[in-house]
C-alpha positions as CSV (number, residue, x, y, z in Angstrom):
1,X,23.1,2.2,-29.8
2,X,26.3,3.7,-29.3
3,X,27.7,6.0,-26.1
4,X,31.3,7.1,-25.7
5,X,32.1,9.0,-22.5
6,X,32.2,8.7,-18.6
7,X,30.9,11.3,-16.2
8,X,34.1,10.4,-13.8
9,X,37.2,12.4,-14.1
10,X,39.7,11.0,-16.2
11,X,37.4,8.1,-17.2
12,X,36.5,6.7,-20.4
13,X,34.0,4.1,-21.6
14,X,32.0,2.9,-24.5
15,X,28.7,0.9,-24.9
16,X,27.3,-0.3,-27.8
17,X,24.3,-2.5,-29.0
18,X,21.1,-3.3,-31.0
19,X,17.5,-4.2,-30.4
20,X,14.6,-5.4,-32.3
21,X,10.9,-5.4,-32.0
22,X,8.0,-7.3,-34.2
23,X,4.7,-6.7,-33.4
24,X,1.3,-7.8,-34.9
25,X,-2.3,-7.6,-34.2
26,X,-3.3,-10.6,-36.2
27,X,-1.8,-13.3,-34.2
28,X,-3.1,-16.5,-35.1
29,X,-5.3,-15.1,-37.8
30,X,-7.5,-13.1,-35.4
31,X,-7.6,-10.0,-33.9
32,X,-5.0,-10.7,-31.2
33,X,-1.8,-8.7,-30.3
34,X,1.6,-10.3,-30.1
35,X,4.9,-8.3,-29.3
36,X,8.4,-10.1,-29.6
37,X,11.7,-8.1,-28.8
38,X,15.1,-8.8,-28.2
39,X,18.4,-7.0,-27.7
40,X,22.2,-7.2,-27.1
41,X,24.6,-4.8,-25.6
42,X,28.4,-4.8,-24.6
43,X,30.5,-2.2,-22.5
44,X,34.1,-1.6,-23.3
45,X,35.9,-0.2,-20.2
46,X,39.5,0.0,-19.5
47,X,41.0,-3.2,-18.0
48,X,38.1,-5.5,-18.7
49,X,37.8,-7.8,-21.5
50,X,35.2,-10.3,-20.9
51,X,31.9,-11.0,-19.2
52,X,30.8,-7.6,-20.5
53,X,27.7,-8.4,-22.2
54,X,24.0,-8.1,-21.8
55,X,21.4,-9.6,-23.8
56,X,17.6,-10.9,-23.7
57,X,14.5,-11.5,-25.4
58,X,10.7,-11.2,-24.3
59,X,7.3,-12.2,-26.0
60,X,4.2,-10.2,-24.9
61,X,0.7,-11.1,-25.4
62,X,-1.1,-7.9,-24.4
63,X,-4.6,-8.2,-25.2
64,X,-7.8,-7.0,-23.1
65,X,-9.1,-10.4,-21.7
66,X,-5.7,-12.2,-21.6
67,X,-2.5,-10.9,-20.9
68,X,0.9,-12.8,-20.9
69,X,4.6,-12.3,-21.1
70,X,7.6,-14.3,-20.8
71,X,11.0,-12.6,-20.6
72,X,14.9,-14.0,-20.3
73,X,17.5,-11.6,-19.8
74,X,21.4,-12.0,-18.8
75,X,23.6,-9.1,-17.3
76,X,27.0,-10.2,-17.1
77,X,29.1,-9.2,-13.9
78,X,31.5,-6.9,-16.0
79,X,28.7,-5.2,-18.0
80,X,28.8,-1.6,-16.9
81,X,28.0,1.2,-19.3
82,X,29.6,4.4,-18.1
83,X,26.9,6.5,-19.4
84,X,24.0,4.5,-17.9
85,X,23.2,2.2,-15.1
86,X,22.3,-1.5,-14.5
87,X,19.8,-2.6,-11.7
88,X,21.5,-5.7,-10.9
89,X,24.6,-7.5,-12.6
90,X,26.0,-11.1,-12.5
91,X,22.5,-12.5,-13.0
92,X,20.0,-14.3,-15.5
93,X,16.7,-13.2,-15.1
94,X,13.3,-15.1,-16.1
95,X,9.9,-13.6,-15.8
96,X,6.5,-15.4,-16.6
97,X,3.3,-13.5,-16.2
98,X,-0.5,-14.0,-17.1
99,X,-3.5,-12.1,-16.4
100,X,-7.3,-13.0,-16.9
101,X,-9.3,-9.8,-17.3
102,X,-12.9,-10.1,-18.0
103,X,-15.6,-7.2,-18.3
104,X,-18.7,-8.7,-16.5
105,X,-22.1,-7.1,-16.8
106,X,-23.1,-6.5,-13.1
107,X,-22.2,-4.3,-10.0
108,X,-20.9,-1.5,-12.2
109,X,-17.9,-3.3,-12.9
110,X,-15.8,-2.0,-15.8
111,X,-13.0,-4.6,-15.8
112,X,-11.6,-7.5,-13.2
113,X,-8.2,-8.1,-13.2
114,X,-6.5,-11.5,-12.0
115,X,-2.6,-11.6,-12.2
116,X,0.2,-13.9,-11.4
117,X,3.7,-12.7,-11.8
118,X,6.9,-14.9,-11.2
119,X,10.3,-13.3,-11.5
120,X,13.7,-15.3,-10.8
121,X,17.1,-14.3,-10.6
122,X,20.0,-16.7,-10.7
123,X,23.6,-15.8,-10.1
124,X,25.9,-16.5,-13.0
125,X,29.2,-17.0,-11.4
126,X,28.0,-19.9,-8.9
127,X,24.9,-20.8,-10.8
128,X,22.4,-20.6,-7.8
129,X,19.1,-18.8,-7.4
130,X,19.7,-15.4,-5.8
131,X,16.2,-14.5,-5.4
132,X,12.7,-15.3,-6.7
133,X,9.2,-13.8,-6.0
134,X,5.7,-14.4,-6.9
135,X,3.1,-11.6,-7.0
136,X,-0.5,-12.8,-6.9
137,X,-3.4,-10.5,-7.4
138,X,-6.6,-12.5,-6.7
139,X,-9.2,-9.3,-7.0
140,X,-8.6,-6.2,-8.7
141,X,-11.9,-4.5,-9.6
142,X,-12.3,-1.3,-11.5
143,X,-15.7,0.4,-11.8
144,X,-17.4,2.6,-14.0
145,X,-17.6,5.0,-11.4
146,X,-13.7,5.4,-11.6
147,X,-13.3,3.8,-8.1
148,X,-11.0,0.8,-8.0
149,X,-10.4,-2.0,-5.5
150,X,-6.9,-2.0,-6.7
151,X,-5.8,-4.9,-4.8
152,X,-7.7,-7.1,-2.0
153,X,-5.2,-9.4,-0.2
154,X,-2.6,-9.7,-2.8
155,X,0.3,-11.9,-1.6
156,X,3.9,-11.9,-2.5
157,X,5.9,-15.1,-1.5
158,X,9.6,-13.9,-1.7
159,X,12.8,-15.9,-1.6
160,X,16.4,-14.4,-1.2
161,X,19.9,-15.8,-0.6
162,X,22.4,-13.6,0.7
163,X,26.0,-14.2,-0.1
164,X,27.5,-12.0,2.3
165,X,26.4,-10.0,5.3
166,X,23.7,-7.4,4.4
167,X,23.2,-4.3,6.7
168,X,19.8,-3.8,6.0
169,X,19.5,-0.9,8.7
170,X,22.2,0.8,11.0
171,X,23.2,-2.0,13.4
172,X,20.8,-4.6,12.2
173,X,22.9,-7.2,10.0
174,X,21.4,-10.0,8.1
175,X,23.7,-13.1,7.8
176,X,24.4,-15.1,4.8
177,X,21.8,-17.8,3.9
178,X,18.2,-18.3,2.7
179,X,15.5,-16.2,3.8
180,X,11.5,-17.0,3.1
181,X,8.8,-14.5,3.6
182,X,5.4,-13.4,2.3
183,X,4.0,-9.8,2.1
184,X,0.2,-9.1,1.9
185,X,-1.1,-5.9,0.6
186,X,-4.7,-4.3,0.1
187,X,-5.2,-0.8,-1.9
188,X,-8.4,1.3,-2.7
189,X,-8.6,4.2,-5.1
190,X,-11.6,6.5,-5.1
191,X,-12.4,8.4,-8.5
192,X,-10.3,11.2,-9.3
193,X,-13.2,13.3,-10.8
194,X,-14.8,13.8,-7.5
195,X,-14.1,17.0,-5.6
196,X,-12.5,15.0,-2.9
197,X,-10.8,11.8,-3.6
198,X,-8.1,9.7,-2.3
199,X,-6.4,6.4,-1.9
200,X,-5.0,4.1,1.1
201,X,-2.6,0.9,0.6
202,X,-1.8,-1.3,3.5
203,X,0.8,-3.8,3.2
204,X,1.9,-6.3,6.1
205,X,3.6,-9.6,6.8
206,X,7.1,-11.2,7.2
207,X,10.1,-9.4,6.1
208,X,13.3,-11.0,6.0
209,X,14.0,-12.0,9.5
210,X,11.3,-9.9,11.1
211,X,7.8,-8.1,10.6
212,X,7.1,-5.1,8.7
213,X,3.8,-3.0,8.3
214,X,3.6,-0.1,5.8
215,X,0.6,2.3,5.4
216,X,0.5,4.8,2.4
217,X,-2.5,7.2,1.8
218,X,-3.3,10.4,0.1
219,X,-6.2,12.7,-0.1
220,X,-7.1,15.5,-2.8
221,X,-9.6,18.3,-2.9
222,X,-10.3,19.6,-6.4
223,X,-12.2,22.9,-7.5
224,X,-12.2,23.2,-11.2
225,X,-10.7,24.4,-13.3
226,X,-7.6,25.9,-11.6
227,X,-7.4,24.7,-8.1
228,X,-6.3,21.3,-6.6
229,X,-4.8,20.6,-3.1
230,X,-3.5,17.2,-2.3
């Protein structure tokens, strides 16, 4: 990878990097998939000469019944690709996830998913954890009909550490410190093959120093082959 340029007037910047991906469908001698990736990149911008790297590696085990992954990534504070973006800098990310997805022969179930995802971000300059969260899906059922209980009482414990005041909303300022809160969610999707279909998702629980509730819903009417209203 190599880029040269800057969308800002009079700006200039270069970024270069390389990545590798190795895959097999015969992991441990059986019909099991394994996917290993790695990358390294550096941005070269005027006036910056250090802490301008990003690199990481991951291993994925994407199989039907069992799915797992582990990923480590570091984005230094001066890594700033002029023709690109970074979601978060000055952090080291660790992600570990696992999923058990059986296909039982009852209740018209096509497949059941049970997931746990853990993500942690550590601030590089001070070596302290900036945030972590655990996303747990205890019940996610997909039916042969196309309907799905996409999540039933998912819960998401979260930790955030603010190093400076954060105005989360006009006039609402969160002070530096540690915040712990847990969110819950439930979602239902009906099969899109039906003339009328839709979904509803409800999320609730603690949010930073307060509470928050959120409802998302959609409805669609389909008249094949040319008409769909949503």
